[in-house]
C-alpha positions as CSV (number, residue, x, y, z in Angstrom):
1,M,-125.3,52.2,-32.4
2,T,-124.2,55.0,-34.7
3,D,-121.7,57.9,-34.8
4,S,-124.6,60.2,-34.1
5,D,-125.4,58.2,-31.0
6,I,-121.9,58.9,-29.7
7,S,-122.2,62.6,-30.6
8,A,-125.5,62.8,-28.8
9,F,-124.2,61.1,-25.7
10,L,-121.2,63.4,-25.5
11,N,-123.4,66.5,-26.0
12,N,-125.7,65.4,-23.2
13,A,-122.9,64.5,-20.7
14,E,-123.0,66.7,-17.6
15,G,-119.3,67.6,-17.8
16,W,-119.7,68.6,-21.4
17,K,-122.8,70.7,-20.7
18,E,-120.9,72.6,-17.9
19,I,-118.0,73.5,-20.2
20,S,-120.2,74.4,-23.1
21,A,-122.3,76.7,-20.9
22,A,-119.2,78.4,-19.6
23,T,-117.7,78.8,-23.0
24,A,-121.0,80.2,-24.4
25,I,-120.8,83.2,-22.0
26,G,-117.1,83.8,-22.6
27,H,-115.6,81.9,-19.6
28,V,-113.3,79.7,-21.7
29,P,-111.4,77.4,-19.3
30,Q,-107.6,77.5,-19.8
31,S,-106.9,74.0,-18.5
32,V,-109.2,71.1,-18.5
33,S,-108.7,67.5,-17.4
34,A,-111.2,65.1,-19.0
35,I,-111.5,61.5,-17.9
36,V,-113.0,59.8,-20.9
37,P,-113.3,56.1,-22.0
38,A,-110.6,55.4,-24.7
39,V,-113.2,54.4,-27.3
40,V,-114.7,57.9,-27.4
41,Q,-111.7,60.0,-26.7
42,K,-111.1,61.0,-30.3
43,S,-114.7,62.2,-30.7
44,F,-114.5,64.1,-27.4
45,C,-111.3,65.8,-28.4
46,L,-112.6,66.8,-31.8
47,S,-115.8,68.2,-30.2
48,Y,-113.8,70.1,-27.6
49,A,-111.4,71.5,-30.1
50,K,-114.3,72.8,-32.2
51,L,-115.8,74.3,-29.0
52,I,-112.5,76.2,-28.3
53,L,-111.2,76.9,-31.8
54,G,-114.5,77.3,-33.7
55,K,-116.0,75.0,-36.3
56,D,-114.3,76.6,-39.3
57,G,-110.8,76.1,-40.6
58,W,-110.7,72.3,-40.2
59,D,-109.0,70.0,-42.7
60,A,-109.3,66.2,-42.0
61,D,-109.9,66.8,-38.3
62,Q,-106.8,69.1,-38.1
63,H,-106.5,72.8,-37.3
64,P,-103.6,75.2,-37.5
65,D,-104.2,76.2,-33.9
66,L,-104.4,72.7,-32.6
67,I,-101.3,71.1,-31.0
68,N,-101.2,67.4,-30.3
69,A,-98.8,66.3,-27.6
70,G,-98.6,62.5,-27.9
71,K,-101.4,60.7,-29.7
72,H,-104.4,58.6,-28.8
73,M,-103.4,56.2,-26.0
74,T,-99.7,57.3,-26.2
75,A,-98.4,59.9,-23.8
76,P,-95.9,62.6,-24.9
77,G,-92.4,62.4,-23.7
78,I,-90.7,65.0,-21.6
79,A,-89.2,66.8,-24.6
80,D,-92.6,67.2,-26.2
81,C,-94.0,68.6,-23.0
82,R,-91.2,71.1,-22.6
83,T,-91.9,72.5,-26.1
84,L,-95.5,73.2,-25.4
85,Q,-94.8,76.4,-23.5
86,V,-93.3,77.9,-26.7
87,E,-95.9,76.4,-29.1
88,L,-98.9,77.4,-27.1
89,A,-97.6,81.0,-26.8
90,L,-97.5,81.5,-30.5
91,H,-100.1,83.8,-31.9
92,P,-103.2,82.0,-33.1
93,V,-103.4,81.5,-36.9
94,V,-107.1,81.6,-37.6
95,S,-108.8,81.3,-34.1
96,N,-108.9,83.5,-31.0
97,K,-107.1,80.7,-29.1
98,R,-104.6,77.9,-29.5
99,L,-105.3,74.5,-27.9
100,A,-102.8,71.9,-26.8
101,V,-104.2,68.3,-26.3
102,I,-102.1,66.2,-24.0
103,W,-103.0,62.7,-24.8
104,A,-102.9,59.7,-22.4
105,A,-102.2,62.1,-19.5
106,D,-102.6,59.2,-17.1
107,Q,-99.5,57.6,-18.6
108,L,-97.2,60.7,-18.3
109,S,-94.0,60.2,-16.5
110,L,-93.4,62.1,-13.3
111,D,-90.7,64.2,-15.0
112,A,-93.1,65.0,-17.9
113,E,-95.8,66.1,-15.5
114,N,-93.4,68.3,-13.5
115,S,-92.3,69.9,-16.7
116,L,-96.0,71.0,-17.3
117,L,-96.3,72.7,-13.9
118,K,-95.3,76.2,-15.0
119,L,-97.5,75.9,-18.1
120,T,-100.6,75.1,-16.1
121,E,-99.8,77.7,-13.5
122,E,-99.1,80.5,-16.1
123,P,-100.7,79.5,-19.4
124,P,-100.4,81.9,-22.3
125,D,-103.3,84.4,-22.6
126,N,-104.4,82.8,-25.9
127,G,-103.6,79.3,-24.9
128,C,-105.8,76.5,-23.7
129,I,-104.8,73.0,-22.5
130,L,-106.8,69.7,-22.5
131,F,-105.5,66.7,-20.5
132,I,-107.2,63.6,-21.9
133,S,-107.0,60.3,-20.1
134,E,-108.8,57.1,-18.9
135,K,-107.9,57.5,-15.3
136,D,-107.7,60.4,-12.8
137,T,-104.0,60.2,-12.0
138,L,-102.6,63.7,-12.5
139,I,-100.3,64.9,-9.7
140,P,-102.1,67.1,-7.2
141,T,-100.2,70.3,-8.1
142,I,-101.6,70.1,-11.7
143,K,-105.0,68.8,-10.7
144,S,-105.5,71.8,-8.5
145,R,-105.1,74.1,-11.5
146,V,-107.4,72.4,-14.0
147,W,-111.2,72.1,-14.5
148,S,-111.8,68.3,-14.1
149,I,-114.7,66.5,-15.7
150,N,-115.5,62.8,-15.9
151,I,-117.4,61.3,-18.9
152,E,-118.8,57.9,-18.4
153,L,-120.5,55.7,-21.0
154,P,-124.2,55.0,-20.4
155,E,-125.3,51.5,-19.6
156,E,-126.9,51.0,-23.0
157,F,-123.4,51.5,-24.6
158,L,-122.0,48.8,-22.3
159,A,-124.6,46.1,-22.7
160,P,-123.6,42.7,-24.0
161,S,-124.4,42.3,-27.7
162,Q,-124.4,39.3,-30.1
163,Y,-121.6,39.2,-32.5
164,P,-122.1,37.8,-36.1
165,L,-122.2,34.0,-36.3
166,T,-123.0,33.0,-39.8
167,V,-121.3,34.1,-43.1
168,E,-124.4,36.0,-44.0
169,E,-124.4,37.9,-40.6
170,W,-120.7,38.7,-41.1
171,A,-121.3,40.0,-44.6
172,K,-124.1,42.3,-43.3
173,W,-121.9,43.6,-40.4
174,L,-119.0,44.3,-42.8
175,E,-121.3,46.3,-45.0
176,Q,-123.0,48.2,-42.2
177,S,-119.8,49.0,-40.4
178,K,-118.3,50.7,-43.5
179,K,-120.8,53.5,-42.7
180,S,-119.5,53.9,-39.2
181,G,-116.4,55.4,-37.7
182,A,-113.8,53.3,-36.0
183,E,-115.0,54.4,-32.5
184,T,-118.5,53.1,-33.2
185,V,-117.1,49.8,-34.3
186,F,-114.9,49.6,-31.1
187,L,-117.9,50.3,-28.9
188,E,-119.8,47.6,-30.6
189,M,-117.0,45.1,-30.1
190,E,-116.9,46.0,-26.4
191,G,-120.4,44.6,-26.3
192,W,-119.2,41.4,-28.0
193,V,-116.5,41.0,-25.3
194,K,-119.2,41.1,-22.6
195,K,-121.4,38.7,-24.5
196,M,-118.5,36.2,-24.9
197,A,-117.7,36.5,-21.1
198,D,-121.4,36.1,-20.2
199,D,-121.4,32.9,-22.3
200,G,-118.3,31.6,-20.5
201,D,-116.0,31.9,-23.5
202,Y,-113.3,33.8,-21.5
203,E,-110.5,33.0,-23.9
204,A,-112.3,34.5,-26.8
205,A,-113.3,37.6,-24.7
206,S,-109.8,38.2,-23.6
207,N,-108.4,37.8,-27.1
208,L,-110.9,40.3,-28.6
209,E,-110.4,42.7,-25.8
210,T,-106.6,42.6,-26.4
211,L,-107.2,43.1,-30.1
212,I,-109.4,46.2,-29.4
213,K,-106.6,47.8,-27.3
214,L,-104.0,47.1,-29.9
215,M,-106.0,48.4,-32.8
216,E,-106.8,51.6,-30.9
217,L,-103.1,52.0,-30.0
218,K,-102.0,51.5,-33.6
219,N,-104.7,53.9,-35.0
220,M,-105.7,51.5,-37.8
221,S,-108.0,52.2,-40.7
222,L,-111.5,51.0,-40.5
223,S,-111.0,48.5,-43.3
224,M,-108.0,46.9,-41.5
225,V,-110.1,46.8,-38.3
226,Q,-112.8,45.0,-40.1
227,D,-110.3,42.4,-41.6
228,L,-108.7,41.8,-38.2
229,V,-111.9,41.4,-36.3
230,F,-113.2,38.9,-38.8
231,A,-110.0,36.9,-38.6
232,V,-110.0,36.9,-34.8
233,V,-113.7,36.4,-34.0
234,K,-114.7,34.3,-37.0
235,G,-111.4,32.6,-37.8
236,G,-110.3,32.0,-34.3
237,I,-106.8,33.5,-34.9
238,T,-105.0,34.8,-31.8
239,C,-103.8,38.4,-31.4
240,E,-100.2,37.1,-31.2
241,Q,-100.6,35.4,-34.6
242,V,-102.2,38.5,-36.1
243,F,-99.6,41.0,-35.0
244,S,-96.6,38.7,-35.6
245,N,-97.7,38.6,-39.3
246,L,-98.0,42.4,-39.5
247,R,-94.4,43.0,-38.3
């Protein structure tokens, strides 16, 4: 599995095709709720941002007209949500639109969601909103005002896969994974979790699954991800030991 596989999967998803087609004829949706697996949320958000803001003007996956409320797997607080009305209404810097990405929308507090009601009811003319989450839990009053899509991983991405066993196999994996993004590595590890579970090694499967979630939450570099995966899977170290040493 490669980064290009993830990109191709997203481009061929039905929900993505619908939004792309609408945008191509000038019907840019002002508010979208996307239910996307955590391991591909960053890729989806980057693709969506380029669709809305254009492919030019990017620097290290950032854009002057892109507003992030919260971060991957961490929802914004009520104060962050309240400032979006002002930030989204500012004149675009280089694009025709501004885009606010509300991360982990399924983890928003009720007060935070209620603070977004007016924004979704009366969004600025040049402002667009993306709610990104793993679960469809938006309150009905917001859900009724957004275009909802659901992106599901295909079966081949979810199939069990053999993790490295020998030192030589680990060396090969470490070298190959340097050429991949973190999302690709996380997807590969999800296959390892299923393989461990299929083999009856539930403790190892649970340990690795917990590690994946923690690494996604902490937004670690690929090199650190590689080191921790090797320590947990090959060295048998528990997540508790790993993160107690990192504190």
